[in-house]
KELOVO-571475 format. One record per residue (C-alpha): residue in three letters; x, y, z. Coordinates in steps of 0.25 Angstrom, whole numbers, plus 5000, padded with zeros to 4 digits. Layout:
N
ALAXYZ...
//
This chain:
411
MET518449965080ASN517349895071GLN516849765079ALA516749695064ALA518249705064THR518349625077GLU517949495082GLY516949595091GLU516949705101ILE517049665116LEU516949755129VAL517849685140VAL517449735155GLU518449695165ASP518949765176THR520249695177PRO521249745169ALA522049615167SER520849545161LEU520249655154LYS521649665146LEU521749515144LEU520249505139SER520549625129GLU521749565124LEU521149415122LEU519949475115GLY520849585107ASN521649485102ALA520449395097GLY519949515088TYR518949575098LEU518749735100VAL518949745115ARG518449855124GLN518849865139ALA518049915151PRO518549895165ASP517249915172GLY515749905171GLU515750065167LEU516550065157ALA516049935151LEU514649995150TRP515050125144SER515950045134ALA514749955130HIS513750075128ALA514850145120ARG514950035111PRO514349895112PRO515249785112GLU514949645106LEU515349585118ILE515549625132LEU516549545143LEU516149585155ASP516849565169ILE515849545181ARG516749585193MET516949735190PRO517049845201GLY515849945199ILE514749895190ASP514949735188GLY514849655176TYR513349615180GLU512849755180VAL513649795167CYS513049685160ARG511549725165ARG511749865160LEU512349815147LYS511049725144ALA510249835149ASP510649915136PRO509949885123GLN511249925116LEU512149815124HIS510949715128ASP511549615118THR512949635120PRO513549495125VAL514149515139ILE515149415144PHE515449415159LEU516949395163SER517049335177ALA517849255186GLN516649205193TYR516049075192ASP514849095200THR513549045194ASP512849165200ASP513849255193LYS513649195180VAL512049205181ARG512149345185GLY512849375173PHE511949305164GLN510849385170ALA511449515168GLY511549475152ALA513049415151VAL513149305140ASP514349225145PHE515449215156ILE517049215155ALA517649175168LYS519049225172PRO520149195171TYR519849215156GLN520149095145SER520549165132GLU519749055124GLU518449065132VAL518549225132LEU518749225117ALA517649105114ARG516549165122THR516749315117ARG516749255103ALA515549175105HIS514649285112ILE515049395101ARG514649305090LEU513349275097ALA513049425098ARG513349445084THR512549335080LYS511349385089ALA511649525084ALA511549475069LEU510249385072GLU509549515078SER509949585065SER509449485057ASN508149475065ALA507949625063GLU508249625049LEU507149505048SER506249575056ARG506349705047THR506249615035LEU505049545040ASP504449675042GLU504749715028LEU504149595023LYS502849605031SER502749765026ALA502949705011ARG501949595014GLN500949695020GLU501249785007ILE501049664997LEU499749625004ARG499249775003SER499649774989GLU498849644986ARG497649714993LEU497849834983ALA497949734972ALA496749664976LEU495949804976GLY496549824962ALA495949694958LEU494749724965VAL494449864958ALA494849794944GLY493749674947ILE492749784951ALA492949864939HIS492949744929GLU491749674936LEU490849794938ASN491149834922THR490149744917PRO488949764926ILE489249924925GLY489449924910ASN488149844908THR487449944917MET487950064910LEU487550004896ALA486149954902ALA485950104908SER486350184895ALA485450084885LEU484350124896ASP484750264895ASP484650254879LEU483350194879ALA482750294889HIS483250414881ASP482450354868PHE481250314876PHE481050454882ALA481450524870ASN480350454862ILE479250444874ASP478750574868GLN478350514854GLY477750404861LEU478150254864ARG477650124859ARG477250024869SER478449934863GLU479350044864LEU479050064879GLU479149904882ARG480449904875PHE480950034884GLY480549964896ALA481149824892ASP482549894889THR482349974902CYS482249834909ARG483349774903ALA484249884905THR483949914920SER483949754923LEU485449764916MET485849874924LEU485349824937ARG485849684935SER487249754931LEU487149834943HIS486849724953ARG488049654946ALA488949774949ALA488449784964ASP488649644967LEU490149654960ILE490449774969GLU489949704982CYS490849594978PHE491949674976LYS491749774987GLN491949634996VAL493049574989ALA493749724990VAL493349715006ASP493949565007GLN495249604999THR495649715008SER495149675021SER495649565031GLN494249565038ARG493549435041ARG492249395037ALA491349285032PHE491249275016ASP490849185005LEU492049114997ALA491349114985THR491049254985LEU492449304989VAL493049214978ASP492049274967GLY492349414972MET493949384971ALA493749324956LYS492949464952THR494149544959LEU495249474951GLY494449454938PRO495249574932SER496549504935LEU496149374930ARG495549414917GLU496849494914ALA497649374916GLY496549294908VAL496549204920THR495049144923LEU494649124938ARG493749014940ILE492949004953ASP492248884959ALA491748944973ALA490948854982ASP489748934987GLY489448955002VAL490848955008THR490749055018MET492149095025ASP492349175037SER493749215034TYR494549335028PRO494149355013GLY495149475011ALA496249365013LEU495449275004CYS495349374994GLN496749394994ILE497149244992ILE496349234979ALA496849364974GLN498349324976LEU498149174971THR497449234959ARG498649334957ASN499649224960THR498949144948LEU498949264938VAL500449294940HIS500949144941ALA500049044935TYR499649094921ALA500549164910PRO500049304907GLY498949294896ALA498849144897GLY497549134905GLY497149034915VAL496148984925ILE496149004940THR495148924949LEU494648964962LYS493848844969THR493248874983TRP492448764993VAL492348725008GLU492948615013GLY492548585028ALA492848715036ALA493848775024ALA493648845012ARG494448795000LEU495048874989GLU495648814977PHE496448914968ALA497048864956ASP497648894942GLN498048814930GLY499348884927VAL500848864928GLY500848804942ILE501948824953PRO503148734951PRO503448634963ASP504748714968GLN503848844970LEU502548794976ALA503048784990ARG503548924989ILE502448994983PHE501949044996GLU503149095002PRO503349245003PHE503949314991TYR504049194983THR503749214968THR504049174955ARG503649294948MET504549414953GLY503949544951GLU502349494949GLY501349464959THR501549494974GLY503149454974GLY502949314980LEU501849354992GLY500649324985LEU500549174989HIS501149205002VAL500049305005VAL499049215000HIS499549095009ASN499649185021LEU498349235019ILE497749085019VAL498549025030ASN498649155041VAL497449235038LEU496449125032GLY496849005040GLY497048915028THR497948835020ILE498448855005GLU499048744997THR499648744983TYR499748654971SER500348654958GLY500748534948GLY500348394950GLY499648384936ARG498648514940PRO499148644931GLY499248764940VAL499248794954ARG498148764964PHE497948834978ASP497148754988ILE496648855000ARG495948805012LEU495348915022PRO494548905033LEU493148955032SER493349025045ALA494649085045PRO495549095058ALA495649225065LEU496849305059GLY498149285068ALA497649135071ALA498549015068PRO498448965053ASN497348845052MET498148735049TRP497248655041
//
């Protein structure tokens, strides 16, 4: 019989036939499915065959007494959580202590009072069902949290890949100018050399030789400047790439990191028609996690491109850095549409977004907040409205970050 069709399934273990019959009829009339066992051995066999929701167990029985039966039930993982109520004519405190030590949840004294039996039975079945439901909910919650952690790791991985994609685009665009200039100068120099050596047998005037020498110097000078520029860009991008994909701690210059990120984000900004204005104080050295800071700047920029300005409308982002005591301060601001007051308090919540299907699905600013607070040991505050257009993020970071895993630094 299905337990769901009854008030519950109960195993009654009682060696006195009259008491067994009385309890079975009382519980059966109350809507319970009742199974009977006249001794401990049969009780254990029946419980193992099909675990009941509740066991009413007599203490004094021939063979195995109730205490031993209860201990064996509690030693079985399948039956460990099944509530056991002892039936006893004894009122000795020591007997009750032994019963609770064996694993019982309650006692019912003989002679039985119908109202007491039904009340205690109903209460413990409800408790057992509530406990089982909570355990099931906790297990489901744990699985959900594991899935969310996996999803978050996948999003972070995707963000790192997106950062690398932006980095590659930045490298390609920024290197195009110095490499193009070098190729142009080399091509011109090649033409000059061919003409020079073609005419050398016919004799050259001093002015022609001097002109060739001057043109050669100009071409080589342009190539050297362009190659040095390309080398500087490659070194910058190489460091940014290491920072964006690494969680290593190191000392770094904040202005240099911000400049590298500006170059990395350049293609995305130009495509959106948005200008990034940098005002970075010189000489700000941090002992921290540059990879996390790169992710923060990149994520704030992408968030602004999605939310602040209409497509094709253009706009301005300002990024200012300075030192204040033992902290590095960053102000990231736009002049876009702003954030309504009812949304401002929720922007760092996971999966909260006003643009479903765009950006990072509501995790971008949550990741920003997590990196600032839990990795860099800092704080972030957001302002919008109050007579000032757009949104301003005020970030405060210790110049020397706490060790990973340490409690967040509350400024």
